C-alpha positions in Angstrom: -18.8 -21.5 15.2 -17.9 -20.8 18.9 -19.4 -24.2 19.8 -17.3 -25.9 17.1 -14.2 -24.3 18.4 -15.0 -25.2 22.0 -15.6 -28.8 21.1 -12.4 -29.0 19.0 -10.2 -27.3 21.6 -11.6 -29.5 24.3 -10.8 -32.5 22.1 -7.3 -31.2 21.5 -6.8 -30.7 25.2 -8.2 -34.1 26.2 -6.1 -36.1 23.8 -3.1 -34.0 23.7 -0.5 -33.1 26.3 -1.0 -29.9 28.2 2.6 -29.7 29.3 4.9 -32.6 28.6 8.6 -33.0 28.3 10.6 -35.4 26.2 10.2 -39.0 26.8 12.5 -40.5 29.5 12.3 -43.9 28.0 15.8 -45.2 27.5 16.9 -47.9 25.0 18.5 -51.0 26.4 22.2 -51.4 26.1 24.4 -54.5 26.4 25.5 -53.3 29.9 21.9 -53.6 31.0 21.5 -57.2 29.9 20.6 -59.5 32.7 21.6 -63.1 33.2 18.1 -64.4 33.3 15.2 -64.1 31.0 12.9 -63.6 34.0 14.9 -60.6 35.3 15.0 -59.1 31.7 11.2 -59.6 31.4 10.7 -58.0 34.7 12.8 -55.0 33.8 10.9 -54.6 30.5 7.6 -54.8 32.3 8.8 -52.1 34.7 9.8 -49.8 31.8 6.5 -50.5 30.1 4.6 -49.7 33.3 6.5 -46.5 33.8 5.8 -45.4 30.2 2.1 -46.3 30.6 2.0 -44.3 33.8 3.7 -41.3 32.1 1.2 -41.5 29.2 -1.7 -41.7 31.5 -0.5 -38.9 33.7 -0.1 -36.6 30.7 -3.5 -37.5 29.3 -5.2 -36.9 32.7 -3.4 -33.5 33.1 -4.6 -32.5 29.6 -8.1 -33.6 30.4 -8.1 -31.6 33.7 -7.0 -28.5 31.7 -9.9 -28.8 29.2 -12.4 -29.0 32.0 -10.9 -26.3 34.3 -9.8 -23.7 31.8 -12.7 -22.9 29.4 -11.8 -19.2 29.5 -8.7 -19.9 27.4 -11.0 -20.5 24.4 -12.0 -16.9 24.1 -8.8 -15.2 25.3 -6.4 -15.1 22.3 -3.3 -14.7 24.6 -4.2 -17.7 26.7 -5.2 -19.8 23.7 -1.9 -18.9 22.0 0.1 -20.0 25.1 -1.7 -23.3 25.4 -1.6 -24.1 21.7 2.0 -23.1 21.4 2.8 -25.5 24.2 0.9 -28.3 22.6 2.6 -27.7 19.3 6.1 -27.8 20.8 5.3 -31.0 22.7 3.2 -32.9 20.2 6.0 -35.2 19.0 7.0 -35.9 22.6 3.4 -37.1 23.1 3.8 -39.6 20.3 7.1 -40.8 21.9 5.4 -41.6 25.2 2.4 -43.2 23.6 2.3 -47.0 24.1 3.1 -49.1 21.0 -0.6 -50.2 20.8 -1.7 -46.7 20.0 1.4 -44.9 18.8 0.3 -45.0 15.2 -3.1 -43.6 16.2 -1.5 -40.8 18.2 0.7 -40.0 15.2 -2.4 -39.7 13.0 -4.1 -37.5 15.5 -1.1 -35.2 15.8 -0.3 -35.0 12.1 -3.7 -35.1 10.5 -5.7 -33.1 13.1 -3.8 -31.3 15.8 -1.0 -29.6 13.8 -3.4 -28.3 11.1 -5.8 -26.9 13.7 -3.0 -25.2 15.5 -1.7 -23.7 12.2 -5.3 -22.5 11.5 -5.4 -20.8 14.9 -1.9 -19.2 14.2 -3.2 -17.9 10.9 -6.2 -16.4 12.6 -4.0 -14.8 15.2 -5.8 -17.0 17.8 -9.1 -15.3 17.2 -11.7 -17.9 16.8 -14.0 -15.5 15.0 -11.4 -15.3 12.2 -10.7 -19.1 12.2 -11.1 -21.0 9.0 -13.5 -23.8 10.0 -12.1 -26.0 7.2 -9.2 -26.7 9.5 -11.6 -29.0 11.5 -12.7 -31.1 8.5 -10.1 -33.8 9.2 -11.9 -34.4 12.4 -14.6 -36.0 10.3 -12.2 -38.3 8.4 -12.5 -42.0 9.0 -8.7 -42.2 9.8 -8.8 -39.5 12.5 -12.1 -40.8 13.9 -10.6 -44.3 14.2 -7.5 -42.9 15.8 -9.5 -40.9 18.3 -11.7 -44.0 19.1 -8.6 -46.2 19.6 -6.9 -43.5 21.8 -10.1 -43.1 23.9 -10.6 -46.8 24.3 -7.0 -47.3 25.3 -7.3 -44.5 27.8 -10.5 -46.0 29.3 -9.0 -49.4 29.6 -5.6 -48.4 30.9 -5.7 -44.9 32.4 -9.2 -44.3 33.7 -8.9 -46.4 36.8 
């Protein structure tokens, strides 16, 4: 059971945000309209690049947490702090996700991450009291596909 929890929480930390704020992406307004298509395309490319960089930075920070902080798996207080932070920022993670994987990130958050965090809450962050059925969605085809797509996107765009 301890190994299952360690793998699952590492997965949570790798894919999720360790500490993210709301997306800073701003919608275009008519005041921002440029006189040339080239300038507009360039501005859109800059916004997309900034969003990609933000997504990659958040993903890398979460990955670093999962590698450098294994003690949080067995310390209920630390685990509660980390999972509470993930829960409060989960929707922001979807907001910064690039459009190519936004749906996959939403599946991961709604079908896996939030139910697992709820299971930890119900067990008072004690993995020995954790209901292992909370992890069953990890085996679903939809979550597996989402995780694969997220990992592939990360490898292609962030792992450079």
